[in-house]
C-alpha positions in Angstrom: -6.1 8.2 27.5 -8.6 6.0 25.9 -11.8 7.8 25.3 -15.6 6.6 25.3 -17.7 9.2 23.8 -21.2 9.2 22.1 -20.5 12.3 19.6 -17.7 15.2 19.5 -17.8 18.2 21.0 -17.9 20.7 17.9 -19.8 17.9 15.8 -23.1 19.6 14.1 -25.9 17.6 14.3 -26.8 15.7 11.1 -30.4 17.4 10.1 -29.8 19.2 7.2 -28.2 16.6 4.9 -28.1 17.0 1.2 -30.7 14.8 -0.2 -29.8 13.8 -3.6 -30.0 10.7 -5.0 -26.6 9.0 -5.2 -26.7 5.3 -6.2 -23.5 3.8 -5.5 -22.4 0.6 -8.0 -22.4 -2.3 -5.6 -19.9 -5.0 -5.1 -20.2 -8.7 -5.1 -18.0 -9.5 -2.0 -20.5 -9.7 1.2 -21.4 -12.4 3.6 -24.6 -14.4 3.1 -26.9 -13.2 5.7 -28.3 -15.7 7.8 -31.3 -16.1 9.8 -31.2 -14.7 13.2 -32.5 -17.0 15.7 -35.6 -15.1 17.1 -35.6 -11.8 15.5 -36.2 -10.6 12.0 -33.3 -11.1 9.7 -30.2 -8.4 9.3 -31.7 -6.5 6.4 -34.9 -5.6 7.9 -35.4 -2.0 9.6 -34.7 -2.8 13.7 -35.3 -0.3 16.1 -37.1 1.0 18.7 -41.3 1.9 17.4 -43.7 3.8 19.4 -44.8 2.1 22.2 -42.4 -1.1 21.9 -39.3 -2.0 23.1 -36.2 -2.2 21.0 -36.0 -5.2 19.3 -33.2 -7.7 20.1 -31.0 -6.8 17.0 -29.9 -3.4 15.6 -28.4 -2.8 12.3 -25.4 -0.4 12.7 -24.1 1.0 9.2 -20.5 1.4 9.0 -19.3 3.8 6.1 -15.4 3.7 5.8 -12.7 4.9 3.4 -9.2 5.2 3.2 -5.9 6.5 2.0 -7.5 9.8 1.0 -4.3 12.0 0.9 -5.6 15.3 0.8 -7.6 14.9 -2.5 -10.1 17.0 -2.2 -10.3 18.1 -5.8 -11.1 14.9 -8.6 -7.7 13.3 -8.6 -6.3 13.4 -12.8 -5.8 10.4 -14.8 -5.4 7.0 -13.9 -5.5 8.2 -10.2 -9.2 9.1 -10.5 -10.6 6.2 -11.8 -11.4 2.7 -11.1 -12.1 -0.5 -12.7 -15.5 -2.3 -12.8 -16.0 -5.9 -13.8 -18.9 -6.3 -16.2 -21.4 -9.3 -16.1 -19.9 -10.6 -19.4 -16.4 -10.4 -17.7 -15.0 -7.4 -20.1 -13.9 -4.4 -17.7 -14.9 -0.5 -18.1 -13.4 2.2 -16.3 -15.2 4.7 -14.2 -14.4 8.7 -13.2 -14.5 8.6 -9.7 -13.3 10.7 -6.6 -13.4 14.3 -5.2 -14.4 15.3 -2.2 -17.4 17.1 -3.2 -19.1 14.3 -4.6 -17.7 12.1 -1.7 -19.5 14.7 0.5 -22.8 13.6 -1.4 -22.2 9.8 -1.5 -21.8 9.5 2.3 -24.6 12.0 3.3 -26.9 10.2 0.9 -25.6 6.7 2.4 -26.6 7.7 5.6 -30.5 8.5 5.0 -32.8 6.4 6.3 -29.9 4.8 8.7 -30.1 6.5 12.4 -27.5 4.1 13.6 -24.6 5.3 11.3 -20.7 5.2 11.9 -17.9 7.1 9.3 -14.5 5.2 9.7 -11.5 5.6 8.0 -8.1 3.4 7.7 -5.5 6.5 7.8 -3.1 8.1 5.0 -6.1 10.9 5.5 -3.2 13.4 4.8 0.4 13.7 3.3 1.6 13.3 -0.4 -1.4 15.9 -1.0 -1.7 17.6 -4.1 -1.1 21.6 -3.5 -4.3 22.9 -2.5 -3.6 20.8 1.0 -0.3 20.2 0.9 0.9 23.6 0.8 -0.9 24.5 3.9 0.3 21.8 6.0 -3.5 19.6 5.2 -5.3 22.1 7.3 -7.8 21.9 4.3 -8.2 18.3 4.1 -8.7 18.2 7.8 -11.6 20.8 7.8 -13.1 19.0 4.8 -12.7 15.5 6.9 -14.9 17.4 9.8 -17.6 18.5 6.7 -17.8 14.7 6.1 -18.3 14.3 9.5 -15.8 11.9 10.0 -16.3 9.8 13.4 -12.6 8.0 13.8 -9.7 7.1 11.8 -6.5 5.2 12.4 -2.9 7.0 11.6 -1.3 5.7 8.6 2.4 5.8 8.0 1.8 9.1 5.8 0.4 11.5 9.2 4.3 11.2 10.3 5.3 12.7 7.4 5.9 16.1 9.3 6.5 14.4 12.5 4.7 13.7 15.9 4.3 17.4 16.9 2.7 18.2 13.6 0.2 15.3 14.0 -0.4 16.2 17.3 -1.6 19.9 15.9 -3.7 18.3 13.2 -5.5 16.8 15.9 -5.5 19.3 18.6 -5.3 22.6 16.6 -3.3 25.5 16.3 -1.5 27.3 13.8 1.9 26.1 11.8 4.9 27.0 14.3 6.7 28.4 11.1 4.3 29.2 8.5 1.6 30.6 10.7 -2.2 30.9 10.4 -3.2 30.9 7.0 -6.6 32.7 7.3 -8.1 35.2 9.7 -9.3 32.1 12.0 -7.2 29.6 13.9 -7.2 26.3 12.7 -9.1 23.9 15.1 -8.1 20.6 14.5 -10.0 17.6 14.4 -13.3 16.8 15.2 -12.3 13.0 15.1 -9.9 11.1 17.2 -6.8 9.8 15.4 -6.1 6.4 17.0 -2.3 5.3 17.3 -2.5 2.1 19.6 0.7 0.7 18.3 2.9 3.9 18.0 4.5 4.4 21.2 6.3 7.6 22.9 10.3 5.8 23.1 10.7 7.7 26.6 7.1 7.0 28.4 6.8 3.4 26.1 2.9 5.0 26.3 0.6 5.3 22.8 1.1 8.7 20.9 -2.1 9.0 20.5 -5.5 7.5 21.7 -5.6 3.4 21.2 -8.9 3.2 20.9 -12.5 5.1 20.9 -16.1 4.1 21.8 -18.6 4.6 19.9 -22.2 4.7 21.7 -25.9 5.7 20.8 -28.1 4.7 23.2 -27.8 1.1 24.5 -25.5 0.4 21.3 -21.5 0.6 21.8 -19.0 -0.2 19.4 -15.1 -0.2 19.7 -12.4 0.9 17.2 -8.9 0.4 17.8 -6.2 2.0 15.4 -3.0 1.0 14.5 -0.8 1.6 11.2 1.8 -1.0 10.1 4.7 -1.9 11.8 6.6 -1.4 9.2 6.2 2.8 9.2 10.1 3.8 10.0 11.1 2.2 7.0 8.9 4.3 4.5 8.7 7.5 6.4 11.6 9.9 6.9 13.8 9.3 10.1 13.0 13.1 11.1 9.3 11.9 11.1 9.5 9.0 13.4 12.3 10.1 15.8 11.4 9.1 18.9 8.6 6.8 18.5 8.4 3.1 18.1 6.0 1.0 16.2 4.6 -2.5 17.6 3.2 -5.4 15.9 -0.3 -5.2 14.7 -1.6 -8.4 16.0 -0.3 -8.0 19.3 -1.6 -4.3 19.7 -5.0 -5.0 18.7 -5.3 -8.3 21.0 -4.5 -6.1 24.0 -6.6 -3.3 23.4 -9.6 -5.9 22.1 -9.3 -7.7 25.6 -9.4 -4.0 27.4 -12.6 -3.0 25.7 -14.1 -6.6 26.5 -13.3 -5.9 30.2 -14.9 -2.4 29.8 -18.1 -4.0 28.2 -17.6 -3.5 24.7 -18.1 -6.6 23.0 -18.5 -5.1 19.6 -15.0 -4.1 18.2 -13.6 -2.8 14.7 -9.9 -2.8 14.2 -8.8 0.4 11.9 -5.7 -1.0 10.4 -3.4 1.0 8.0 -2.0 -2.5 6.4 -3.1 -3.9 3.5 -3.2 -6.5 0.7 -3.1 -7.7 -3.0 -6.2 -8.6 -4.7 -6.7 -10.7 -7.4 -8.2 -8.5 -9.5 -7.9 -4.9 -10.2 -11.5 -4.4 -10.5 -13.3 -2.9 -7.3 -16.3 -5.5 -7.5 -14.5 -8.6 -8.4 -15.7 -11.8 -6.0 -13.0 -11.7 -3.7 -14.1 -14.8 -2.1 -14.1 -17.3 -4.8 -13.5 -20.2 -5.2 -13.4 -19.9 -1.5 -13.7 -17.3 1.7 -10.9 -14.8 1.4 -9.1 -16.7 -1.5 -8.7 -13.5 -3.6 -6.7 -11.4 -1.1 -3.1 -11.7 -0.2 -0.4 -9.8 1.3 -0.1 -8.5 4.8 -3.4 -8.2 5.7 -4.4 -11.7 4.9 -1.7 -12.9 7.8 -2.7 -10.2 10.4 -6.9 -11.2 9.7 -6.0 -14.9 10.4 -4.1 -13.9 13.5 -6.3 -11.1 15.0 -8.5 -12.2 18.2 -11.7 -13.5 17.5 -12.9 -10.7 19.4 -12.3 -8.2 16.8 -15.7 -8.3 14.4 -14.4 -6.5 11.2 -11.1 -5.2 10.0 -11.4 -1.6 7.9 -7.6 -1.8 6.4 -5.2 0.6 3.8 -2.4 1.2 2.8 -1.8 -0.7 -0.7 -4.6 1.9 -2.2 -6.3 -1.5 -3.4 -10.3 -2.1 -3.0 -11.6 -5.5 -1.4 -14.0 -6.8 0.4 -13.2 -10.1 1.6 -14.3 -12.5 4.3 -11.4 -14.2 6.1 -11.7 -16.9 8.6 -10.3 -15.3 11.8 -8.6 -18.0 14.3 -11.8 -19.4 15.5 -12.6 -20.2 11.9 -15.3 -17.9 11.9 -15.7 -15.5 9.1 -14.4 -11.9 9.3 -15.2 -9.2 6.9 -11.7 -7.4 5.9 -12.3 -4.5 3.6 -10.8 -1.6 1.8 -11.8 1.3 -0.5 -8.9 1.7 -2.6 -7.7 5.4 -2.0 -7.8 9.1 -3.2 -11.7 8.8 -2.4 -12.7 7.1 -5.1 -14.9 4.3 -3.1 -16.0 4.0 -0.2 -17.2 0.8 1.8 -21.0 0.1 3.2 -20.9 -2.2 5.8 -24.1 -3.5 7.9 -22.9 -4.7 11.4 -25.7 -6.2 13.4 -25.7 -5.4 17.0 -27.4 -8.2 19.5 -28.5 -6.2 22.4 -28.4 -9.4 24.6 -24.9 -10.2 24.1 -23.6 -6.4 23.3 -21.8 -8.3 20.2 -22.1 -8.6 16.5 -23.8 -11.2 15.4 -20.9 -12.1 12.7 -23.0 -14.2 10.4 -25.2 -11.3 9.3 -22.5 -8.7 8.5 -22.6 -7.6 5.2 -20.4 -5.1 3.1 -20.1 -3.6 -0.4 -17.5 -1.2 -2.1 -19.5 1.9 -4.0 -18.1 4.4 -6.8 -17.7 7.7 -6.1 -19.7 9.0 -9.1 -19.3 12.4 -10.2 -22.8 12.2 -11.7 -24.5 13.4 -8.8 -24.6 17.0 -7.8 -21.6 18.4 -6.0 -21.7 19.0 -1.9 -22.1 23.2 -1.9 -20.3 23.4 1.4 -17.5 21.1 0.0 -17.3 23.5 -3.1 -17.1 26.5 -0.5 -14.0 24.9 1.3 -12.2 24.3 -2.0 -12.7 27.3 -3.4 -11.3 29.5 -0.5 -7.8 27.0 -0.4 -7.8 27.6 -4.2 -7.9 30.9 -3.9 -5.4 31.0 -1.6 -2.9 28.9 -3.6 -3.9 30.1 -6.9 -1.0 32.5 -7.4 1.7 29.9 -6.6 -0.1 26.9 -7.8 -1.4 28.3 -11.4 2.1 29.2 -12.8 3.1 27.4 -15.6 6.7 25.4 -15.9 6.7 23.5 -18.8 4.9 22.0 -21.8 4.0 18.0 -22.8 2.4 16.9 -26.0 0.7 13.7 -24.5 -0.3 12.2 -21.1 3.1 10.8 -19.2 1.5 8.0 -16.8 3.6 6.5 -13.8 1.8 3.3 -14.0 3.7 0.3 -15.1 6.9 -1.7 -13.5 9.3 1.2 -15.3 7.0 4.3 -15.8 7.2 7.1 -18.5 6.9 9.7 -15.7 9.9 7.7 -13.8 11.9 8.0 -16.4 11.6 11.7 -16.4 11.8 12.2 -13.1 14.8 10.7 -12.7 16.5 12.0 -15.6 15.3 15.6 -14.0 17.4 14.4 -10.9 20.2 13.3 -12.9 20.1 16.9 -14.8 20.1 18.9 -11.5 22.7 16.4 -9.8 25.1 17.5 -12.8 24.6 21.5 -11.7 25.8 20.5 -8.3 28.6 17.6 -9.7 29.4 17.4 -13.4 30.7 13.9 -12.6 27.3 12.7 -11.5 26.6 9.0 -13.1 23.2 8.1 -13.1 19.7 8.8 -11.0 17.2 6.6 -9.2 13.5 7.4 -7.6 11.7 5.3 -6.0 8.3 4.3 -7.4 6.2 5.1 -4.2 7.2 9.1 -4.6 5.5 9.6 -7.9 1.9 10.4 -6.7 0.2 11.4 -9.5 0.5 11.2 -13.4 1.0 14.8 -15.8 -1.8 14.7 -17.6 -2.2 16.7 -21.3 -5.8 17.8 -20.5 -5.9 21.2 -18.6 -7.3 20.5 -15.4 -8.0 24.2 -15.0 -7.4 27.5 -17.3 -4.0 27.3 -18.1 -4.9 25.0 -21.5 -4.2 21.7 -22.7 -0.3 20.2 -22.5 0.5 22.7 -19.9 2.2 21.7 -16.5 1.3 23.8 -13.8 3.5 24.3 -10.4 0.4 22.6 -8.8 0.2 19.9 -11.4 3.7 19.2 -10.2 3.4 19.2 -6.7 1.0 17.2 -6.8 3.4 14.6 -8.5 6.1 15.1 -6.1 4.4 16.6 -2.8 7.2 14.8 -0.4 9.8 18.0 -0.3 13.0 15.5 -0.5 16.5 16.7 -1.3 18.4 15.7 -4.1 20.9 13.7 -2.0 24.5 12.9 -4.3 26.8 10.0 -3.0 29.7 7.9 -4.4 28.8 4.3 -4.6 31.2 1.1 -5.3 29.6 -0.6 -8.5 29.2 -3.4 -6.3 26.9 -1.6 -3.9 25.0 -0.2 -7.0 24.2 -3.8 -8.2 23.5 -4.7 -4.8 21.1 -1.8 -4.7 19.3 -2.9 -7.4 18.9 -6.3 -6.2 17.3 -5.0 -3.1 14.0 -4.0 -5.6 13.7 -7.5 -5.5 14.9 -9.0 -2.3 15.0 -8.7 1.5 11.7 -6.6 2.5 11.1 -6.1 -1.0 10.9 -10.1 -2.0 7.2 -10.3 -2.0 6.4 -7.1 -3.4 9.2 -5.5 -5.8 9.9 -1.9 -5.8 11.3 -1.5 -9.0 13.4 1.9 -9.1 13.1 4.5 -11.8 16.7 5.2 -13.6 17.9 7.8 -15.6 18.5 7.6 -19.2 21.9 5.5 -19.9 21.2 2.7 -17.0 19.8 -0.4 -18.7 19.1 -3.9 -17.2 17.2 -6.6 -17.4 14.3 -8.0 -15.3 13.9 -11.4 -15.3 10.4 -12.2 -13.5 10.9 -15.9 -14.3 13.5 -16.5 -11.5 13.1 -15.7 -7.7 14.7 -13.6 -5.1 17.6 -11.0 -5.8 18.3 -13.5 -9.1 15.3 -11.8 -10.7 18.1 -8.9 -11.2 20.7 -10.2 -13.9 23.9 -8.9 -13.0 25.8 -9.3 -15.8 23.3 -7.2 -17.9 23.3 -3.8 -15.7 25.1 -1.4 -17.9 26.0 2.4 -17.9 25.9 4.0 -21.0 26.4 0.5 -23.0 29.5 -0.4 -20.7 28.9 -2.9 -18.1 28.8 -1.6 -14.6 32.3 -2.4 -12.6 32.0 -3.8 -9.1 35.4 -1.8 -8.5 34.8 1.2 -9.8 33.4 4.1 -8.1 29.8 6.1 -9.4 28.6 9.0 -8.2 24.7 8.6 -7.7 21.7 10.7 -7.6 18.5 10.0 -5.1 16.1 11.5 -3.3 17.0 12.1 0.8 14.2 9.2 1.6 16.1 6.7 -0.4 19.4 8.5 0.9 18.0 7.4 4.3 17.4 4.0 3.4 13.8 4.0 2.9 11.8 1.5 1.3 13.9 -1.3 1.8 17.3 -0.2 0.2 19.6 -0.3 3.2 22.6 -0.1 0.4 21.6 3.6 -0.9 21.8 4.9 3.0 25.4 3.9 2.9 28.0 5.7 0.0 30.5 8.5 1.1 31.1 12.1 -0.3 27.4 13.2 0.3 26.2 16.1 -1.1 22.7 17.6 -0.5 21.0 19.6 -3.1 17.9 21.4 -3.4 14.2 19.5 -3.1 13.1 17.2 -5.7 10.1 19.1 -6.9 12.6 22.1 -7.9 14.8 19.6 -9.9 11.5 18.7 -11.9 10.4 22.1 -12.3 14.0 23.4 -13.5 13.9 20.2 -15.9 10.4 21.0 -17.5 11.3 24.2 -18.0 14.7 24.0 -19.8 13.4 21.0 -21.8 9.9 22.1 -23.0 8.1 25.1 -24.7 4.8 25.8 -26.1 5.7 24.9 -29.8 8.3 22.0 -28.7 6.6 20.2 -25.8 8.3 17.3 -23.9 7.0 13.7 -25.4 6.4 11.2 -23.0 9.8 8.9 -22.2 9.5 5.5 -24.2 10.2 3.9 -20.6 12.2 1.1 -22.3 15.2 1.4 -20.2 14.4 -2.1 -18.2 14.3 -5.1 -20.1 11.4 -7.4 -18.7 11.2 -11.1 -19.3 8.0 -12.8 -17.8 
């Protein structure tokens, strides 16, 4: 059932915050504050002074982030940096992220803001590094409790282990298979997960609360949480079994109206769906040349259609950073924000609450993304939490499994790490069936780079099990199927057509498979059919080919229905085992593995 609550029952008072200086880096994107009639401007301190009535307007601070994915420790490589646009038009990168630093930044940001809410846009867990993933993300829920998160929407990754496991993360209890990891029972989340558009197919009711209301004195702000309607396409079938995912706009509008009927007129939507900004710099002007012109993709369409009753949209999923004002259906500017991913940024939004109307004075909304820099003191309580779980994970995570001579990155249309993983799956698949011809890997399943610099005490160039786990944390199996050449060609064309036409998903390919990707063309024609070759020979549409994929792709995931077909299915061990075996067999301290050249796909643009 929906809940209205001023606080969480287990929430400790925010009276012992860490008093440190943690100045964030401010973005340009913000609405110009307009003078409010009959009151001070939005930037002034509002509230109840001694012997005075409360002023009409009250600033409410909304701190938000998204797509943490269990990154409690500072993410490695490019996953742990953000790009900042400089006044002269150049860019620089800044090391960012880590729960110890995020806690410090958030606590500092809350200082002097008695009306402060912290919200998230989904994917707090799932696809997590070993320190969290090994323990079914209990460490991340504990960390979020310490961060004093008030509310979050679900994301697609909250369903990686199914609805029952999500319920356990919300309500507590030991894991049904692995049991309790410490002498204390897992208590669950102090904050509500919202899933307004996720229905139980049997009851047709929301799986979790559709909305939640924050209240302090006479100020009320409602939060509606949804995930992307396409979640079943990007999560394993078992994870969403028995669930239905409804349209985001229709769902938000429905519950916005319900909140209005209950007297809640200030409403924020937490939407695990995102957009594609015009720049990869977190602080570019998203409203140039006009409001919202710097953002495209699904969230732009959602923002243009969601009811004007909703005052702000906190988004996620695409791991991009933006602060934009997209006009609502009534033509009024409305803030749409995203704080990249992995805890590298947080968004600070000022919502000016009008006590007379109970609504947000939209002309006064201001917002900016701030970098979670690592030049501030670490939060001691978060350090203790990380140390506790690292101690439990160390015997497994610190084990060396391979050696590399340089960074193996996951960036690019075809990436060196993508090639390595595809090669690892091909080599492993040939131990199951020597006739295996090739392997295909989805880019979204590659969660972090392999970095040459030591992450702990293992030494430079050493790949530990924990590092490999962070790269491939999903526990997908390696599946073998036989496809015709015609099906193989069709699968490659599905990278740039159908649901993947607007945002292509380029599969990473094993050694021997080559083709041309012509980005000057449109749709499926971008994959040049007569360029597709295996070991130098054209792929024969009528011949059979034995293909290795992970179980996610074998289920037709990521918009590849053809890979859900095929015959003679053979299921092997998990993909992490394949990567581990490949690194161990093909590298040593004296002969480390070099980064692959990433030259199998010829790109024309």
